[in-house]
All heavy atoms as TSV, in Angstrom:
chain	resi	resn	atom	element	x	y	z
A	1	CYS	N	N	100.082	90.465	60.838
A	1	CYS	CA	C	101.028	89.991	59.859
A	1	CYS	C	C	101.970	91.111	59.442
A	1	CYS	O	O	103.165	90.877	59.258
A	1	CYS	CB	C	100.302	89.431	58.650
A	1	CYS	SG	S	99.439	87.878	58.946
A	2	ARG	N	N	101.415	92.307	59.292
A	2	ARG	CA	C	102.245	93.442	58.889
A	2	ARG	C	C	103.325	93.719	59.926
A	2	ARG	O	O	104.490	93.919	59.586
A	2	ARG	CB	C	101.377	94.679	58.672
A	2	ARG	CG	C	102.159	95.908	58.236
A	2	ARG	CD	C	101.279	97.133	58.042
A	2	ARG	NE	N	100.216	97.299	59.005
A	2	ARG	CZ	C	100.375	97.854	60.215
A	2	ARG	NH1	N	101.540	98.278	60.611
A	2	ARG	NH2	N	99.346	97.968	61.036
A	3	ARG	N	N	102.936	93.720	61.200
A	3	ARG	CA	C	103.921	93.993	62.258
A	3	ARG	C	C	104.997	92.915	62.315
A	3	ARG	O	O	106.171	93.228	62.497
A	3	ARG	CB	C	103.229	94.118	63.612
A	3	ARG	CG	C	102.537	95.469	63.772
A	3	ARG	CD	C	101.976	95.611	65.140
A	3	ARG	NE	N	100.610	95.086	65.054
A	3	ARG	CZ	C	99.801	94.892	66.061
A	3	ARG	NH1	N	100.188	95.130	67.268
A	3	ARG	NH2	N	98.591	94.438	65.881
A	4	ILE	N	N	104.599	91.672	62.151
A	4	ILE	CA	C	105.584	90.588	62.141
A	4	ILE	C	C	106.518	90.737	60.950
A	4	ILE	O	O	107.729	90.561	61.073
A	4	ILE	CB	C	104.878	89.219	62.126
A	4	ILE	CG1	C	104.182	88.987	63.467
A	4	ILE	CG2	C	105.857	88.094	61.826
A	4	ILE	CD1	C	103.252	87.795	63.486
A	5	ALA	N	N	105.966	91.092	59.792
A	5	ALA	CA	C	106.793	91.285	58.597
A	5	ALA	C	C	107.799	92.418	58.803
A	5	ALA	O	O	108.958	92.303	58.411
A	5	ALA	CB	C	105.912	91.576	57.381
A	6	GLU	N	N	107.350	93.499	59.412
A	6	GLU	CA	C	108.251	94.623	59.668
A	6	GLU	C	C	109.376	94.233	60.622
A	6	GLU	O	O	110.520	94.629	60.454
A	6	GLU	CB	C	107.473	95.806	60.247
A	6	GLU	CG	C	106.562	96.474	59.244
A	6	GLU	CD	C	105.600	97.472	59.877
A	6	GLU	OE1	O	105.562	97.591	61.122
A	6	GLU	OE2	O	104.857	98.121	59.110
A	7	ARG	N	N	109.045	93.431	61.621
A	7	ARG	CA	C	110.028	93.033	62.627
A	7	ARG	C	C	110.992	91.955	62.132
A	7	ARG	O	O	112.165	91.973	62.458
A	7	ARG	CB	C	109.302	92.548	63.886
A	7	ARG	CG	C	110.218	92.376	65.083
A	7	ARG	CD	C	109.470	92.040	66.363
A	7	ARG	NE	N	108.932	90.693	66.304
A	7	ARG	CZ	C	107.639	90.368	66.398
A	7	ARG	NH1	N	106.730	91.307	66.573
A	7	ARG	NH2	N	107.235	89.134	66.349
A	8	THR	N	N	110.487	91.023	61.309
A	8	THR	CA	C	111.297	89.868	60.912
A	8	THR	C	C	111.796	89.899	59.477
A	8	THR	O	O	112.721	89.186	59.138
A	8	THR	CB	C	110.500	88.567	61.082
A	8	THR	OG1	O	109.408	88.567	60.147
A	8	THR	CG2	C	109.999	88.406	62.503
A	9	GLY	N	N	111.129	90.674	58.634
A	9	GLY	CA	C	111.465	90.672	57.214
A	9	GLY	C	C	110.757	89.571	56.434
A	9	GLY	O	O	110.895	89.479	55.220
A	10	ILE	N	N	109.990	88.741	57.123
A	10	ILE	CA	C	109.229	87.684	56.451
A	10	ILE	C	C	108.031	88.322	55.766
A	10	ILE	O	O	107.231	88.997	56.407
A	10	ILE	CB	C	108.777	86.603	57.460
A	10	ILE	CG1	C	109.993	85.914	58.060
A	10	ILE	CG2	C	107.840	85.603	56.781
A	10	ILE	CD1	C	109.658	84.996	59.232
A	11	ARG	N	N	107.910	88.134	54.462
A	11	ARG	CA	C	106.861	88.797	53.692
A	11	ARG	C	C	105.864	87.801	53.100
A	11	ARG	O	O	105.038	88.160	52.277
A	11	ARG	CB	C	107.478	89.613	52.537
A	11	ARG	CG	C	108.620	90.495	52.917
A	11	ARG	CD	C	108.371	91.877	53.412
A	11	ARG	NE	N	107.207	92.578	52.986
A	11	ARG	CZ	C	106.582	93.455	53.764
A	11	ARG	NH1	N	107.025	93.696	54.978
A	11	ARG	NH2	N	105.532	94.110	53.340
A	12	THR	N	N	105.941	86.537	53.487
A	12	THR	CA	C	105.075	85.499	52.937
A	12	THR	C	C	104.072	85.040	53.989
A	12	THR	O	O	104.442	84.748	55.119
A	12	THR	CB	C	105.906	84.288	52.466
A	12	THR	OG1	O	106.871	84.732	51.514
A	12	THR	CG2	C	105.033	83.231	51.829
A	13	VAL	N	N	102.802	84.966	53.584
A	13	VAL	CA	C	101.722	84.511	54.457
A	13	VAL	C	C	101.040	83.326	53.767
A	13	VAL	O	O	100.723	83.389	52.587
A	13	VAL	CB	C	100.677	85.632	54.689
A	13	VAL	CG1	C	99.519	85.137	55.531
A	13	VAL	CG2	C	101.335	86.850	55.309
A	14	VAL	N	N	100.840	82.240	54.516
A	14	VAL	CA	C	100.126	81.081	53.989
A	14	VAL	C	C	98.845	80.913	54.794
A	14	VAL	O	O	98.888	80.804	56.018
A	14	VAL	CB	C	100.980	79.797	54.075
A	14	VAL	CG1	C	100.198	78.603	53.537
A	14	VAL	CG2	C	102.288	79.971	53.300
A	15	LEU	N	N	97.729	80.916	54.097
A	15	LEU	CA	C	96.426	80.760	54.743
A	15	LEU	C	C	96.027	79.291	54.716
A	15	LEU	O	O	96.042	78.664	53.661
A	15	LEU	CB	C	95.370	81.592	54.012
A	15	LEU	CG	C	95.684	83.077	53.825
A	15	LEU	CD1	C	94.569	83.748	53.024
A	15	LEU	CD2	C	95.906	83.763	55.151
A	16	SER	N	N	95.700	78.739	55.885
A	16	SER	CA	C	95.249	77.358	55.953
A	16	SER	C	C	94.325	77.209	57.154
A	16	SER	O	O	94.199	78.108	57.972
A	16	SER	CB	C	96.428	76.394	56.064
A	16	SER	OG	O	97.031	76.479	57.330
A	17	GLY	N	N	93.693	76.087	57.255
A	17	GLY	CA	C	92.776	75.837	58.365
A	17	GLY	C	C	91.339	75.967	57.894
A	17	GLY	O	O	91.057	76.587	56.858
A	18	GLY	N	N	90.442	75.370	58.635
A	18	GLY	CA	C	89.036	75.297	58.236
A	18	GLY	C	C	88.364	76.626	57.984
A	18	GLY	O	O	87.479	76.723	57.137
A	19	VAL	N	N	88.790	77.678	58.676
A	19	VAL	CA	C	88.155	78.981	58.491
A	19	VAL	C	C	88.326	79.468	57.045
A	19	VAL	O	O	87.508	80.221	56.542
A	19	VAL	CB	C	88.706	80.014	59.503
A	19	VAL	CG1	C	90.142	80.372	59.195
A	19	VAL	CG2	C	87.842	81.250	59.542
A	20	PHE	N	N	89.359	78.982	56.368
A	20	PHE	CA	C	89.599	79.441	55.008
A	20	PHE	C	C	88.826	78.659	53.960
A	20	PHE	O	O	89.084	78.770	52.766
A	20	PHE	CB	C	91.101	79.501	54.726
A	20	PHE	CG	C	91.762	80.553	55.576
A	20	PHE	CD1	C	92.645	80.210	56.583
A	20	PHE	CD2	C	91.459	81.892	55.408
A	20	PHE	CE1	C	93.218	81.175	57.393
A	20	PHE	CE2	C	92.022	82.866	56.219
A	20	PHE	CZ	C	92.902	82.504	57.209
A	21	PHE	N	N	87.836	77.849	54.394
A	21	PHE	CA	C	86.832	77.338	53.470
A	21	PHE	C	C	85.885	78.479	53.094
A	21	PHE	O	O	85.166	78.400	52.112
A	21	PHE	CB	C	86.015	76.205	54.098
A	21	PHE	CG	C	86.684	74.868	54.043
A	21	PHE	CD1	C	87.140	74.267	55.199
A	21	PHE	CD2	C	86.852	74.213	52.840
A	21	PHE	CE1	C	87.750	73.027	55.162
A	21	PHE	CE2	C	87.469	72.974	52.783
A	21	PHE	CZ	C	87.921	72.381	53.948
A	22	ASN	N	N	85.886	79.538	53.890
A	22	ASN	CA	C	85.026	80.695	53.662
A	22	ASN	C	C	85.673	81.592	52.599
A	22	ASN	O	O	86.629	82.314	52.869
A	22	ASN	CB	C	84.857	81.451	54.982
A	22	ASN	CG	C	83.943	82.641	54.867
A	22	ASN	OD1	O	83.931	83.340	53.861
A	22	ASN	ND2	N	83.191	82.894	55.922
A	23	GLN	N	N	85.162	81.534	51.385
A	23	GLN	CA	C	85.760	82.259	50.261
A	23	GLN	C	C	85.702	83.776	50.458
A	23	GLN	O	O	86.596	84.497	50.045
A	23	GLN	CB	C	85.081	81.872	48.946
A	23	GLN	CG	C	85.831	82.347	47.721
A	23	GLN	CD	C	87.258	81.809	47.663
A	23	GLN	OE1	O	87.516	80.639	47.908
A	23	GLN	NE2	N	88.209	82.659	47.332
A	24	TYR	N	N	84.652	84.258	51.098
A	24	TYR	CA	C	84.552	85.697	51.376
A	24	TYR	C	C	85.726	86.137	52.246
A	24	TYR	O	O	86.383	87.136	51.960
A	24	TYR	CB	C	83.222	86.010	52.067
A	24	TYR	CG	C	83.070	87.455	52.464
A	24	TYR	CD1	C	82.664	88.406	51.529
A	24	TYR	CD2	C	83.353	87.873	53.759
A	24	TYR	CE1	C	82.534	89.736	51.886
A	24	TYR	CE2	C	83.230	89.201	54.124
A	24	TYR	CZ	C	82.819	90.134	53.182
A	24	TYR	OH	O	82.716	91.447	53.549
A	25	LEU	N	N	85.989	85.397	53.308
A	25	LEU	CA	C	87.092	85.726	54.205
A	25	LEU	C	C	88.430	85.665	53.476
A	25	LEU	O	O	89.266	86.560	53.616
A	25	LEU	CB	C	87.092	84.768	55.403
A	25	LEU	CG	C	88.182	84.992	56.438
A	25	LEU	CD1	C	88.072	86.374	57.060
A	25	LEU	CD2	C	88.106	83.917	57.510
A	26	VAL	N	N	88.646	84.636	52.683
A	26	VAL	CA	C	89.897	84.499	51.929
A	26	VAL	C	C	90.090	85.691	50.998
A	26	VAL	O	O	91.167	86.285	50.942
A	26	VAL	CB	C	89.924	83.177	51.123
A	26	VAL	CG1	C	91.106	83.140	50.158
A	26	VAL	CG2	C	89.960	81.987	52.057
A	27	THR	N	N	89.051	86.058	50.286
A	27	THR	CA	C	89.140	87.162	49.323
A	27	THR	C	C	89.464	88.483	50.022
A	27	THR	O	O	90.369	89.210	49.608
A	27	THR	CB	C	87.816	87.286	48.538
A	27	THR	OG1	O	87.583	86.050	47.858
A	27	THR	CG2	C	87.880	88.421	47.536
A	28	LYS	N	N	88.737	88.798	51.076
A	28	LYS	CA	C	88.963	90.063	51.784
A	28	LYS	C	C	90.329	90.101	52.459
A	28	LYS	O	O	91.042	91.098	52.392
A	28	LYS	CB	C	87.854	90.299	52.828
A	28	LYS	CG	C	86.497	90.505	52.231
A	28	LYS	CD	C	86.450	91.777	51.417
A	28	LYS	CE	C	85.054	92.014	50.906
A	28	LYS	NZ	N	84.945	93.244	50.128
A	29	LEU	N	N	90.703	89.012	53.134
A	29	LEU	CA	C	91.985	88.976	53.830
A	29	LEU	C	C	93.148	89.045	52.851
A	29	LEU	O	O	94.132	89.752	53.088
A	29	LEU	CB	C	92.082	87.707	54.687
A	29	LEU	CG	C	93.342	87.555	55.523
A	29	LEU	CD1	C	93.553	88.760	56.444
A	29	LEU	CD2	C	93.284	86.265	56.326
A	30	THR	N	N	93.044	88.338	51.741
A	30	THR	CA	C	94.094	88.378	50.725
A	30	THR	C	C	94.287	89.802	50.212
A	30	THR	O	O	95.423	90.263	50.054
A	30	THR	CB	C	93.760	87.421	49.565
A	30	THR	OG1	O	93.708	86.086	50.077
A	30	THR	CG2	C	94.798	87.496	48.461
A	31	LYS	N	N	93.191	90.516	49.979
A	31	LYS	CA	C	93.267	91.893	49.495
A	31	LYS	C	C	94.000	92.782	50.500
A	31	LYS	O	O	94.877	93.574	50.128
A	31	LYS	CB	C	91.859	92.430	49.241
A	31	LYS	CG	C	91.819	93.814	48.666
A	31	LYS	CD	C	90.383	94.239	48.379
A	31	LYS	CE	C	90.342	95.632	47.807
A	31	LYS	NZ	N	88.978	96.055	47.482
A	32	VAL	N	N	93.681	92.647	51.781
A	32	VAL	CA	C	94.327	93.455	52.825
A	32	VAL	C	C	95.808	93.105	52.940
A	32	VAL	O	O	96.668	93.995	53.034
A	32	VAL	CB	C	93.607	93.278	54.181
A	32	VAL	CG1	C	94.403	93.897	55.312
A	32	VAL	CG2	C	92.209	93.866	54.121
A	33	LEU	N	N	96.119	91.822	52.939
A	33	LEU	CA	C	97.520	91.409	53.059
A	33	LEU	C	C	98.355	91.908	51.882
A	33	LEU	O	O	99.462	92.416	52.067
A	33	LEU	CB	C	97.612	89.885	53.184
A	33	LEU	CG	C	97.055	89.297	54.489
A	33	LEU	CD1	C	96.946	87.780	54.373
A	33	LEU	CD2	C	97.916	89.696	55.675
A	34	ARG	N	N	97.830	91.770	50.679
A	34	ARG	CA	C	98.565	92.248	49.485
A	34	ARG	C	C	98.708	93.767	49.493
A	34	ARG	O	O	99.724	94.288	49.036
A	34	ARG	CB	C	97.876	91.756	48.221
A	34	ARG	CG	C	98.085	90.275	48.017
A	34	ARG	CD	C	97.480	89.774	46.734
A	34	ARG	NE	N	97.797	88.358	46.562
A	34	ARG	CZ	C	97.060	87.524	45.859
A	34	ARG	NH1	N	95.975	87.941	45.227
A	34	ARG	NH2	N	97.414	86.256	45.764
A	35	ALA	N	N	97.719	94.472	50.015
A	35	ALA	CA	C	97.820	95.931	50.130
A	35	ALA	C	C	98.955	96.321	51.068
A	35	ALA	O	O	99.514	97.413	50.956
A	35	ALA	CB	C	96.494	96.523	50.613
A	36	ASN	N	N	99.305	95.417	51.987
A	36	ASN	CA	C	100.421	95.637	52.898
A	36	ASN	C	C	101.719	95.024	52.363
A	36	ASN	O	O	102.651	94.778	53.114
A	36	ASN	CB	C	100.085	95.070	54.282
A	36	ASN	CG	C	99.165	95.978	55.046
A	36	ASN	OD1	O	99.617	96.941	55.649
A	36	ASN	ND2	N	97.873	95.705	55.015
A	37	ARG	N	N	101.740	94.780	51.066
A	37	ARG	CA	C	102.913	94.255	50.346
A	37	ARG	C	C	103.391	92.904	50.879
A	37	ARG	O	O	104.580	92.650	50.996
A	37	ARG	CB	C	104.048	95.270	50.341
A	37	ARG	CG	C	103.684	96.538	49.582
A	37	ARG	CD	C	104.744	97.543	49.709
A	37	ARG	NE	N	104.986	97.715	51.145
A	37	ARG	CZ	C	105.578	98.735	51.701
A	37	ARG	NH1	N	106.028	99.674	50.963
A	37	ARG	NH2	N	105.737	98.820	53.000
A	38	LEU	N	N	102.435	92.057	51.208
A	38	LEU	CA	C	102.747	90.704	51.641
A	38	LEU	C	C	102.371	89.730	50.532
A	38	LEU	O	O	101.387	89.929	49.823
A	38	LEU	CB	C	102.006	90.362	52.927
A	38	LEU	CG	C	102.368	91.240	54.126
A	38	LEU	CD1	C	101.414	90.986	55.279
A	38	LEU	CD2	C	103.794	91.005	54.559
A	39	GLU	N	N	103.162	88.683	50.391
A	39	GLU	CA	C	102.894	87.638	49.406
A	39	GLU	C	C	101.978	86.611	50.075
A	39	GLU	O	O	102.277	86.129	51.167
A	39	GLU	CB	C	104.208	86.988	48.990
A	39	GLU	CG	C	104.104	86.051	47.844
A	39	GLU	CD	C	105.473	85.598	47.371
A	39	GLU	OE1	O	106.497	86.041	47.907
A	39	GLU	OE2	O	105.492	84.770	46.461
A	40	VAL	N	N	100.868	86.276	49.421
A	40	VAL	CA	C	99.851	85.431	50.043
A	40	VAL	C	C	99.669	84.147	49.248
A	40	VAL	O	O	99.539	84.172	48.025
A	40	VAL	CB	C	98.489	86.166	50.117
A	40	VAL	CG1	C	97.435	85.301	50.789
A	40	VAL	CG2	C	98.641	87.496	50.843
A	41	TYR	N	N	99.655	83.036	49.984
A	41	TYR	CA	C	99.348	81.728	49.413
A	41	TYR	C	C	98.210	81.130	50.223
A	41	TYR	O	O	98.141	81.303	51.428
A	41	TYR	CB	C	100.554	80.783	49.487
A	41	TYR	CG	C	101.717	81.250	48.654
A	41	TYR	CD1	C	102.732	81.995	49.228
A	41	TYR	CD2	C	101.782	80.946	47.301
A	41	TYR	CE1	C	103.799	82.435	48.473
A	41	TYR	CE2	C	102.853	81.384	46.530
A	41	TYR	CZ	C	103.856	82.121	47.127
A	41	TYR	OH	O	104.907	82.553	46.374
A	42	CYS	N	N	97.328	80.408	49.555
A	42	CYS	CA	C	96.239	79.718	50.233
A	42	CYS	C	C	96.325	78.252	49.853
A	42	CYS	O	O	96.353	77.914	48.665
A	42	CYS	CB	C	94.893	80.300	49.806
A	42	CYS	SG	S	93.532	79.668	50.799
A	43	LEU	N	N	96.413	77.377	50.855
A	43	LEU	CA	C	96.512	75.958	50.575
A	43	LEU	C	C	95.196	75.468	49.989
A	43	LEU	O	O	94.126	75.778	50.494
A	43	LEU	CB	C	96.833	75.184	51.845
A	43	LEU	CG	C	98.205	75.466	52.443
A	43	LEU	CD1	C	98.401	74.637	53.712
A	43	LEU	CD2	C	99.320	75.167	51.467
A	44	PRO	N	N	95.287	74.676	48.915
A	44	PRO	CA	C	94.066	74.180	48.270
A	44	PRO	C	C	93.466	73.009	49.046
A	44	PRO	O	O	94.151	72.361	49.832
A	44	PRO	CB	C	94.573	73.713	46.904
A	44	PRO	CG	C	95.986	73.289	47.167
A	44	PRO	CD	C	96.493	74.254	48.225
A	45	PRO	N	N	92.175	72.722	48.829
A	45	PRO	CA	C	91.577	71.534	49.431
A	45	PRO	C	C	92.361	70.302	48.992
A	45	PRO	O	O	92.838	70.285	47.866
A	45	PRO	CB	C	90.159	71.506	48.865
A	45	PRO	CG	C	89.899	72.921	48.460
A	45	PRO	CD	C	91.229	73.494	48.050
A	46	PRO	N	N	92.596	69.307	49.821
A	46	PRO	CA	C	92.045	69.147	51.158
A	46	PRO	C	C	92.896	69.786	52.241
A	46	PRO	O	O	92.630	69.591	53.413
A	46	PRO	CB	C	92.029	67.632	51.330
A	46	PRO	CG	C	93.244	67.192	50.582
A	46	PRO	CD	C	93.325	68.132	49.378
A	47	LEU	N	N	93.917	70.547	51.895
A	47	LEU	CA	C	94.841	71.069	52.890
A	47	LEU	C	C	94.373	72.351	53.566
A	47	LEU	O	O	95.108	72.937	54.329
A	47	LEU	CB	C	96.217	71.301	52.264
A	47	LEU	CG	C	96.947	70.033	51.831
A	47	LEU	CD1	C	98.272	70.388	51.180
A	47	LEU	CD2	C	97.175	69.106	53.016
A	48	VAL	N	N	93.162	72.797	53.324
A	48	VAL	CA	C	92.685	73.983	54.032
A	48	VAL	C	C	92.065	73.633	55.379
A	48	VAL	O	O	91.743	74.509	56.153
A	48	VAL	CB	C	91.680	74.818	53.197
A	48	VAL	CG1	C	92.347	75.426	52.010
A	48	VAL	CG2	C	90.482	73.996	52.802
A	49	GLY	N	N	91.932	72.366	55.659
A	49	GLY	CA	C	91.428	71.940	56.963
A	49	GLY	C	C	92.578	71.804	57.941
A	49	GLY	O	O	93.618	72.445	57.817
A	50	ASP	N	N	92.422	70.946	58.905
A	50	ASP	CA	C	93.448	70.762	59.925
A	50	ASP	C	C	94.754	70.220	59.343
A	50	ASP	O	O	95.814	70.410	59.931
A	50	ASP	CB	C	92.944	69.837	61.027
A	50	ASP	CG	C	91.880	70.503	61.887
A	50	ASP	OD1	O	91.789	71.754	61.837
A	50	ASP	OD2	O	91.154	69.797	62.585
A	51	GLU	N	N	94.684	69.546	58.183
A	51	GLU	CA	C	95.910	69.060	57.556
A	51	GLU	C	C	96.841	70.219	57.231
A	51	GLU	O	O	98.056	70.120	57.351
A	51	GLU	CB	C	95.601	68.273	56.273
A	51	GLU	CG	C	94.771	67.035	56.495
A	51	GLU	CD	C	93.270	67.314	56.423
A	51	GLU	OE1	O	92.863	68.489	56.362
A	51	GLU	OE2	O	92.512	66.340	56.450
A	52	GLY	N	N	96.275	71.342	56.798
A	52	GLY	CA	C	97.071	72.518	56.472
A	52	GLY	C	C	97.742	73.106	57.702
A	52	GLY	O	O	98.871	73.581	57.643
A	53	ILE	N	N	97.060	73.083	58.831
A	53	ILE	CA	C	97.648	73.572	60.074
A	53	ILE	C	C	98.839	72.697	60.448
A	53	ILE	O	O	99.900	73.187	60.808
A	53	ILE	CB	C	96.595	73.612	61.203
A	53	ILE	CG1	C	95.523	74.650	60.874
A	53	ILE	CG2	C	97.257	73.912	62.549
A	53	ILE	CD1	C	94.324	74.604	61.782
A	54	GLY	N	N	98.668	71.363	60.332
A	54	GLY	CA	C	99.759	70.437	60.616
A	54	GLY	C	C	100.939	70.656	59.682
A	54	GLY	O	O	102.098	70.599	60.097
A	55	LEU	N	N	100.662	70.940	58.415
A	55	LEU	CA	C	101.728	71.205	57.452
A	55	LEU	C	C	102.506	72.453	57.851
A	55	LEU	O	O	103.736	72.475	57.813
A	55	LEU	CB	C	101.139	71.377	56.045
A	55	LEU	CG	C	102.120	71.707	54.927
A	55	LEU	CD1	C	103.119	70.580	54.754
A	55	LEU	CD2	C	101.370	71.962	53.628
A	56	GLY	N	N	101.816	73.487	58.277
A	56	GLY	CA	C	102.481	74.714	58.718
A	56	GLY	C	C	103.339	74.476	59.950
A	56	GLY	O	O	104.461	74.969	60.046
A	57	GLN	N	N	102.830	73.703	60.884
A	57	GLN	CA	C	103.603	73.394	62.082
A	57	GLN	C	C	104.849	72.601	61.736
A	57	GLN	O	O	105.926	72.833	62.295
A	57	GLN	CB	C	102.729	72.630	63.084
A	57	GLN	CG	C	101.642	73.485	63.678
A	57	GLN	CD	C	100.632	72.679	64.479
A	57	GLN	OE1	O	100.496	71.474	64.314
A	57	GLN	NE2	N	99.903	73.369	65.347
A	58	ALA	N	N	104.732	71.676	60.792
A	58	ALA	CA	C	105.889	70.890	60.364
A	58	ALA	C	C	106.925	71.782	59.684
A	58	ALA	O	O	108.135	71.624	59.899
A	58	ALA	CB	C	105.448	69.769	59.422
A	59	ALA	N	N	106.487	72.738	58.878
A	59	ALA	CA	C	107.412	73.653	58.201
A	59	ALA	C	C	108.165	74.507	59.212
A	59	ALA	O	O	109.384	74.715	59.094
A	59	ALA	CB	C	106.656	74.537	57.215
A	60	ILE	N	N	107.485	74.996	60.222
A	60	ILE	CA	C	108.143	75.797	61.258
A	60	ILE	C	C	109.148	74.945	62.033
A	60	ILE	O	O	110.275	75.376	62.286
A	60	ILE	CB	C	107.102	76.429	62.203
A	60	ILE	CG1	C	106.310	77.504	61.451
A	60	ILE	CG2	C	107.768	77.008	63.453
A	60	ILE	CD1	C	105.092	78.008	62.189
A	61	ALA	N	N	108.754	73.736	62.393
A	61	ALA	CA	C	109.675	72.845	63.124
A	61	ALA	C	C	110.910	72.533	62.294
A	61	ALA	O	O	112.037	72.566	62.806
A	61	ALA	CB	C	108.947	71.549	63.500
A	62	ALA	N	N	110.729	72.274	61.006
A	62	ALA	CA	C	111.862	71.966	60.130
A	62	ALA	C	C	112.812	73.149	60.039
A	62	ALA	O	O	114.043	72.984	60.049
A	62	ALA	CB	C	111.365	71.571	58.743
A	63	GLU	N	N	112.271	74.359	59.964
A	63	GLU	CA	C	113.110	75.560	59.889
A	63	GLU	C	C	113.887	75.757	61.169
A	63	GLU	O	O	115.063	76.115	61.153
A	63	GLU	CB	C	112.242	76.779	59.596
A	63	GLU	CG	C	112.992	78.075	59.538
A	63	GLU	CD	C	114.001	78.143	58.408
A	63	GLU	OE1	O	113.827	77.464	57.381
A	63	GLU	OE2	O	114.995	78.881	58.548
A	64	ARG	N	N	113.274	75.501	62.292
A	64	ARG	CA	C	113.950	75.686	63.590
A	64	ARG	C	C	115.053	74.650	63.808
A	64	ARG	O	O	116.054	74.940	64.446
A	64	ARG	CB	C	112.945	75.648	64.730
A	64	ARG	CG	C	112.087	76.882	64.756
A	64	ARG	CD	C	111.158	76.908	65.935
A	64	ARG	NE	N	110.428	78.158	65.941
A	64	ARG	CZ	C	109.536	78.481	66.846
A	64	ARG	NH1	N	109.256	77.648	67.817
A	64	ARG	NH2	N	108.919	79.623	66.783
A	65	ILE	N	N	114.842	73.451	63.287
A	65	ILE	CA	C	115.849	72.403	63.441
A	65	ILE	C	C	117.057	72.661	62.566
A	65	ILE	O	O	118.187	72.409	62.966
A	65	ILE	CB	C	115.236	71.013	63.115
A	65	ILE	CG1	C	114.234	70.624	64.208
A	65	ILE	CG2	C	116.313	69.951	62.963
A	65	ILE	CD1	C	113.404	69.402	63.883
A	66	SER	N	N	116.822	73.198	61.373
A	66	SER	CA	C	117.947	73.390	60.423
A	66	SER	C	C	118.781	74.604	60.694
A	66	SER	O	O	118.674	75.377	61.524
A	66	SER	CB	C	117.411	73.482	58.997
A	66	SER	OG	O	116.594	74.618	58.812
């Protein structure tokens, strides 16, 4: 994420998907991302499952179309 942010200027990270039901992982990853001066959002249930992945894909597609 840090390398992508440096290359693109994008400083926002959204965590979604089933792996982020794991609170330990969310807590540790959020700490590392924020230490790298990235803004972190975590989609709340029920969007932390596959619905959240679909939402992210839709957001990327919408940005590319516009």
